[in-house]
C-alpha positions as a Markdown table, in Angstrom:
| # | Residue | x | y | z |
|---|---|---|---|---|
| 1 | Met | -55.2 | 87.3 | -48.0 |
| 2 | Lys | -56.9 | 90.1 | -46.0 |
| 3 | Gln | -59.1 | 87.5 | -44.4 |
| 4 | Ser | -56.1 | 85.4 | -43.3 |
| 5 | Leu | -54.4 | 88.5 | -41.8 |
| 6 | Ala | -57.6 | 89.4 | -40.0 |
| 7 | Ile | -57.9 | 85.9 | -38.5 |
| 8 | Leu | -54.3 | 85.9 | -37.6 |
| 9 | Tyr | -54.7 | 89.3 | -35.8 |
| 10 | Ile | -57.7 | 88.1 | -33.9 |
| 11 | Cys | -56.0 | 84.9 | -32.8 |
| 12 | Phe | -52.9 | 86.8 | -31.7 |
| 13 | Asn | -54.9 | 89.3 | -29.6 |
| 14 | Ser | -56.9 | 86.5 | -28.1 |
| 15 | Ala | -53.8 | 84.7 | -27.0 |
| 16 | Leu | -52.5 | 87.8 | -25.3 |
| 17 | Gly | -55.8 | 88.3 | -23.5 |
| 18 | Phe | -55.7 | 84.7 | -22.1 |
| 19 | Gly | -52.3 | 85.4 | -20.4 |
| 20 | Gln | -53.7 | 88.3 | -18.3 |
| 21 | Val | -54.4 | 87.5 | -14.7 |
| 22 | Ala | -55.0 | 89.5 | -11.5 |
| 23 | Glu | -53.0 | 88.8 | -8.4 |
| 24 | Phe | -53.2 | 89.8 | -4.8 |
| 25 | Ser | -50.1 | 91.1 | -3.0 |
| 26 | Phe | -50.9 | 91.8 | 0.6 |
| 27 | Val | -48.6 | 93.9 | 2.7 |
| 28 | Lys | -49.3 | 91.7 | 5.7 |
| 29 | Pro | -52.0 | 89.0 | 5.4 |
| 30 | Thr | -51.9 | 88.1 | 9.2 |
| 31 | His | -52.7 | 90.7 | 11.9 |
| 32 | Lys | -52.2 | 90.3 | 15.7 |
| 33 | Phe | -54.4 | 92.6 | 17.8 |
| 34 | Pro | -53.2 | 93.5 | 21.3 |
| 35 | Lys | -54.8 | 91.7 | 24.3 |
| 36 | Thr | -58.4 | 93.1 | 24.4 |
| 37 | Asp | -61.1 | 93.1 | 27.0 |
| 38 | Glu | -64.4 | 91.4 | 25.9 |
| 39 | Gly | -66.9 | 93.8 | 24.4 |
| 40 | Pro | -65.5 | 96.1 | 21.7 |
| 41 | Val | -65.6 | 95.6 | 17.9 |
| 42 | Leu | -62.0 | 95.4 | 16.6 |
| 43 | Lys | -61.2 | 96.7 | 13.1 |
| 44 | His | -58.2 | 96.2 | 10.8 |
| 45 | Tyr | -57.5 | 97.3 | 7.3 |
| 46 | Tyr | -55.6 | 94.7 | 5.2 |
| 47 | Val | -53.8 | 96.7 | 2.4 |
| 48 | Phe | -53.2 | 94.9 | -0.9 |
| 49 | Arg | -51.9 | 95.6 | -4.4 |
| 50 | Asn | -53.1 | 94.1 | -7.6 |
| 51 | Ser | -49.7 | 92.9 | -8.8 |
| 52 | Gly | -51.2 | 91.1 | -11.8 |
| 53 | Asn | -51.8 | 92.5 | -15.3 |
| 54 | Ala | -55.6 | 92.3 | -15.3 |
| 55 | Pro | -58.3 | 94.1 | -13.2 |
| 56 | Leu | -58.8 | 92.3 | -9.8 |
| 57 | Ile | -62.4 | 91.7 | -8.8 |
| 58 | Ile | -63.3 | 90.4 | -5.3 |
| 59 | Ser | -66.6 | 88.6 | -5.5 |
| 60 | Ser | -67.2 | 87.4 | -2.0 |
| 61 | Tyr | -65.8 | 86.3 | 1.3 |
| 62 | Ala | -66.4 | 83.5 | 3.8 |
| 63 | Val | -65.9 | 83.4 | 7.6 |
| 64 | Gly | -66.5 | 80.8 | 10.2 |
| 65 | Cys | -68.6 | 83.0 | 12.6 |
| 66 | His | -71.1 | 85.9 | 12.2 |
| 67 | Cys | -68.8 | 87.8 | 14.7 |
| 68 | Thr | -66.4 | 88.5 | 11.8 |
| 69 | Glu | -67.2 | 90.6 | 8.7 |
| 70 | Ala | -65.3 | 92.0 | 5.8 |
| 71 | Ile | -65.9 | 95.1 | 3.7 |
| 72 | Phe | -64.1 | 94.9 | 0.4 |
| 73 | Pro | -64.0 | 97.0 | -2.8 |
| 74 | Thr | -66.9 | 96.1 | -5.1 |
| 75 | Tyr | -65.2 | 97.8 | -8.1 |
| 76 | Pro | -62.3 | 96.3 | -10.2 |
| 77 | Ile | -58.8 | 97.1 | -8.8 |
| 78 | Leu | -56.7 | 98.0 | -11.8 |
| 79 | Pro | -53.2 | 96.4 | -12.3 |
| 80 | Gly | -50.6 | 98.2 | -10.1 |
| 81 | Lys | -53.2 | 99.9 | -7.9 |
| 82 | Thr | -53.5 | 99.6 | -4.1 |
| 83 | Asp | -56.7 | 99.2 | -2.0 |
| 84 | Ser | -57.8 | 97.7 | 1.3 |
| 85 | Ile | -60.2 | 95.3 | 2.9 |
| 86 | Leu | -61.7 | 96.2 | 6.3 |
| 87 | Val | -62.2 | 93.2 | 8.7 |
| 88 | Thr | -64.2 | 93.6 | 11.9 |
| 89 | Phe | -64.4 | 91.2 | 14.8 |
| 90 | Asp | -67.0 | 91.6 | 17.6 |
| 91 | Thr | -65.4 | 90.4 | 20.8 |
| 92 | Lys | -68.7 | 90.2 | 22.7 |
| 93 | Gly | -69.2 | 86.6 | 24.0 |
| 94 | Lys | -65.7 | 85.6 | 22.8 |
| 95 | Phe | -63.0 | 84.5 | 25.3 |
| 96 | Tyr | -59.3 | 83.8 | 25.4 |
| 97 | Gln | -57.3 | 83.1 | 22.3 |
| 98 | Gln | -59.1 | 83.8 | 19.0 |
| 99 | Asp | -57.6 | 82.8 | 15.7 |
| 100 | Arg | -59.9 | 83.7 | 12.7 |
| 101 | Thr | -59.6 | 83.4 | 9.0 |
| 102 | Val | -61.4 | 85.4 | 6.2 |
| 103 | Ile | -61.4 | 83.6 | 2.8 |
| 104 | Leu | -61.7 | 85.9 | -0.2 |
| 105 | Thr | -63.0 | 84.7 | -3.5 |
| 106 | Ser | -61.8 | 86.6 | -6.6 |
| 107 | Asn | -60.8 | 86.4 | -10.2 |
| 108 | Ala | -57.1 | 86.3 | -9.2 |
| 109 | Lys | -54.6 | 83.7 | -10.3 |
| 110 | Lys | -55.2 | 82.0 | -6.9 |
| 111 | Lys | -59.0 | 82.0 | -6.7 |
| 112 | Glu | -59.2 | 81.9 | -2.9 |
| 113 | Tyr | -57.0 | 83.9 | -0.6 |
| 114 | Ser | -56.9 | 83.8 | 3.2 |
| 115 | Leu | -56.6 | 86.7 | 5.6 |
| 116 | Arg | -56.0 | 85.9 | 9.3 |
| 117 | Phe | -56.1 | 87.6 | 12.6 |
| 118 | Lys | -55.4 | 86.6 | 16.2 |
| 119 | Val | -56.4 | 88.2 | 19.5 |
| 120 | Phe | -56.5 | 87.2 | 23.1 |
| 121 | Val | -59.9 | 88.3 | 24.6 |
| 122 | Val | -60.0 | 88.8 | 28.4 |
| 123 | Pro | -63.5 | 87.7 | 29.6 |
| 124 | Arg | -65.5 | 90.4 | 31.4 |
| 125 | Glu | -66.0 | 89.6 | 35.1 |
| 126 | Asp | -69.7 | 89.9 | 36.0 |
């Protein structure tokens, strides 16, 4: 009888654990920088909240160009907690309308999440 209760308890706790997921909730996943002259490195913090019920762990990010980088928390974000991701964009050698995406990989319910920014870069006149 004790063994049956112990097995039932373990199964019940396991079932509850499987239902726990982390989830991103970004305040604003798209950012538009003002018109910018070519040259500076632009920076923006994307604020998010873990709206799930398990710790959120960001494992990596992907970008289409070495001119864009992301700095993200390397520690677990607990449920209900807020943090941010810093995205930088080097405008040197970039001209006119730029539309970039940063793809985050995590343990969230949606495994990949995209952040986006736009900027019009005015070419430097030599």
